[in-house]
N, C-alpha and C positions, 0 to 999 in steps of 0.2 A: 587520234585524240578521243578521249572520253568526254562526253558532254552531259550536262543536266539541263533539261529543257522543260519549260512549262508555258502554256499559252503561246507557243511558237517563239518564245524568247530563250536564248541561251543564258542560263543563270551561272553556270560554271563550266570550265573547259580546262582539261589538263592531259598531259601525256599519260599513257597507261602506267608507266613505271613510277609516276608520281602519286598514283592512287593507292590507298591502303584499303584492303577489303577485310571487313570484320563482320562475321555473322551474315554474310551475303550483302551487306551494305557497303557501298563505295564511298570512302571519305576523301574529299578533295582538299588540297592545301588551301588554307584561307586566302592566300594571294591569288588563287585561280578562280575565286568566286566574285561575282559582280555584287558588291555590297550595296549598291544603289537599289537592288531588287529585294533586299532583305530588311525586315523591320523587326526589332526585338519583341519577343513575346514574353508574357509573364509566366508561361508554362515551364515547369521543371519536372523531370522524372528521375528515378533512381534505379540504376542497374547494380546488382550486388558486386560485380567484378570490374565494371568500368567507372562507376561513380555517378555523380549527379549531372544529368544532361540539361542544357538550356536550349530553348527553341527560338526560331525565327519564323515569322510569317513571310511568305514569298508574295511579292506585290509586282504585278505585270499589267500594264495597260489599265490601271485603275481597279483590277480584280485582285482579290486577296485569297491566297491559299493558306489558311491558318495552320501554324505549327508544321509547315511542310519541310522545314530544314532544322537540323539539330547539330549540336556540338557539345563537347565535354571541356569546360573551361579548365578544370583541374582533374584530369583522369587519374584513376588509381594506377599504381605501377604496372599491373597486368595489362593495362590498356594504353601505356605510354605512347605507342605508335600512332594513336589518333589525336594526340595533342596538337592544337593549332589546325584542326581539320573540320570540315563540315560535310554532313551527309543529308540526303533528301529522301522523301517518300510522299505519300498522299497525292498521287497523280503526276508527280515530277518524273519524267522519263530520263533514266540514266542509261546511256548506251555508247558503244564504241563507234 
Protein backbone atom coordinates (compact mmCIF):
# COMPACT_ATOMS: atom_id res chain seq x y z
CA UNK A 1 0.00 0.00 0.00
CA UNK A 2 1.09 3.54 -0.74
CA UNK A 3 0.64 5.97 2.15
CA UNK A 4 0.76 9.74 2.59
CA UNK A 5 1.95 10.54 6.12
CA UNK A 6 2.46 13.79 8.00
CA UNK A 7 3.03 14.29 11.72
CA UNK A 8 2.94 10.49 12.12
CA UNK A 9 -0.66 10.37 10.85
CA UNK A 10 -1.75 8.50 7.72
CA UNK A 11 -3.62 11.02 5.58
CA UNK A 12 -4.17 8.73 2.59
CA UNK A 13 -3.64 5.06 1.80
CA UNK A 14 -4.25 3.18 -1.45
CA UNK A 15 -3.01 0.19 -3.42
CA UNK A 16 -0.24 1.02 -5.85
CA UNK A 17 -2.44 0.15 -8.82
CA UNK A 18 -4.97 2.79 -7.69
CA UNK A 19 -2.37 5.58 -7.68
CA UNK A 20 -1.85 7.79 -10.74
CA UNK A 21 1.65 9.27 -11.11
CA UNK A 22 1.99 12.55 -13.00
CA UNK A 23 5.21 14.56 -13.06
CA UNK A 24 6.53 12.50 -10.15
CA UNK A 25 3.52 13.25 -7.94
CA UNK A 26 1.30 10.42 -6.74
CA UNK A 27 -2.41 11.17 -6.95
CA UNK A 28 -4.59 9.19 -4.53
CA UNK A 29 -8.26 8.47 -5.21
CA UNK A 30 -10.32 10.92 -3.15
CA UNK A 31 -12.01 7.98 -1.39
CA UNK A 32 -8.59 6.87 -0.07
CA UNK A 33 -7.96 10.22 1.64
CA UNK A 34 -8.99 10.98 5.22
CA UNK A 35 -11.02 14.12 4.60
CA UNK A 36 -11.12 14.89 8.33
CA UNK A 37 -7.44 15.86 8.05
CA UNK A 38 -8.02 18.28 5.16
CA UNK A 39 -9.24 21.86 5.35
CA UNK A 40 -10.08 23.78 2.16
CA UNK A 41 -7.63 26.53 1.31
CA UNK A 42 -8.22 29.68 -0.72
CA UNK A 43 -5.08 28.95 -2.77
CA UNK A 44 -5.35 28.17 -6.50
CA UNK A 45 -2.66 27.76 -9.13
CA UNK A 46 -2.83 27.16 -12.86
CA UNK A 47 -0.96 24.57 -14.89
CA UNK A 48 -1.03 25.09 -18.67
CA UNK A 49 -1.89 21.47 -19.42
CA UNK A 50 -3.67 20.26 -16.25
CA UNK A 51 -5.84 23.28 -15.47
CA UNK A 52 -6.61 25.09 -12.21
CA UNK A 53 -5.53 23.37 -9.00
CA UNK A 54 -7.26 23.86 -5.66
CA UNK A 55 -5.51 23.25 -2.35
CA UNK A 56 -6.13 21.86 1.10
CA UNK A 57 -4.31 22.54 4.34
CA UNK A 58 -3.39 19.30 6.10
CA UNK A 59 -4.36 19.44 9.78
CA UNK A 60 -3.03 16.85 12.24
CA UNK A 61 -2.97 17.12 16.02
CA UNK A 62 -3.75 20.84 15.92
CA UNK A 63 -0.81 21.55 13.58
CA UNK A 64 -1.42 22.95 10.11
CA UNK A 65 0.61 22.24 6.97
CA UNK A 66 -0.66 25.00 4.67
CA UNK A 67 -1.52 24.03 1.09
CA UNK A 68 0.11 20.61 1.51
CA UNK A 69 -2.48 18.82 -0.64
CA UNK A 70 -3.91 19.71 -4.02
CA UNK A 71 -6.38 18.49 -6.59
CA UNK A 72 -7.83 19.53 -9.94
CA UNK A 73 -11.62 19.93 -9.66
CA UNK A 74 -11.97 20.16 -13.45
CA UNK A 75 -8.73 18.96 -15.08
CA UNK A 76 -8.17 19.57 -18.76
CA UNK A 77 -8.58 16.61 -21.12
CA UNK A 78 -4.82 15.97 -21.14
CA UNK A 79 -4.96 15.40 -17.38
CA UNK A 80 -8.28 13.58 -17.12
CA UNK A 81 -6.57 10.67 -15.28
CA UNK A 82 -6.17 12.84 -12.16
CA UNK A 83 -9.85 13.81 -11.89
CA UNK A 84 -11.16 12.94 -8.42
CA UNK A 85 -7.65 12.54 -7.01
CA UNK A 86 -5.49 14.30 -4.41
CA UNK A 87 -1.69 14.73 -4.28
CA UNK A 88 0.60 15.87 -1.47
CA UNK A 89 3.84 17.81 -0.88
CA UNK A 90 5.39 20.21 1.68
CA UNK A 91 6.72 17.62 4.07
CA UNK A 92 4.02 15.00 3.54
CA UNK A 93 5.87 11.72 2.98
CA UNK A 94 4.45 9.53 0.23
CA UNK A 95 5.91 6.02 0.15
CA UNK A 96 5.08 2.39 -0.51
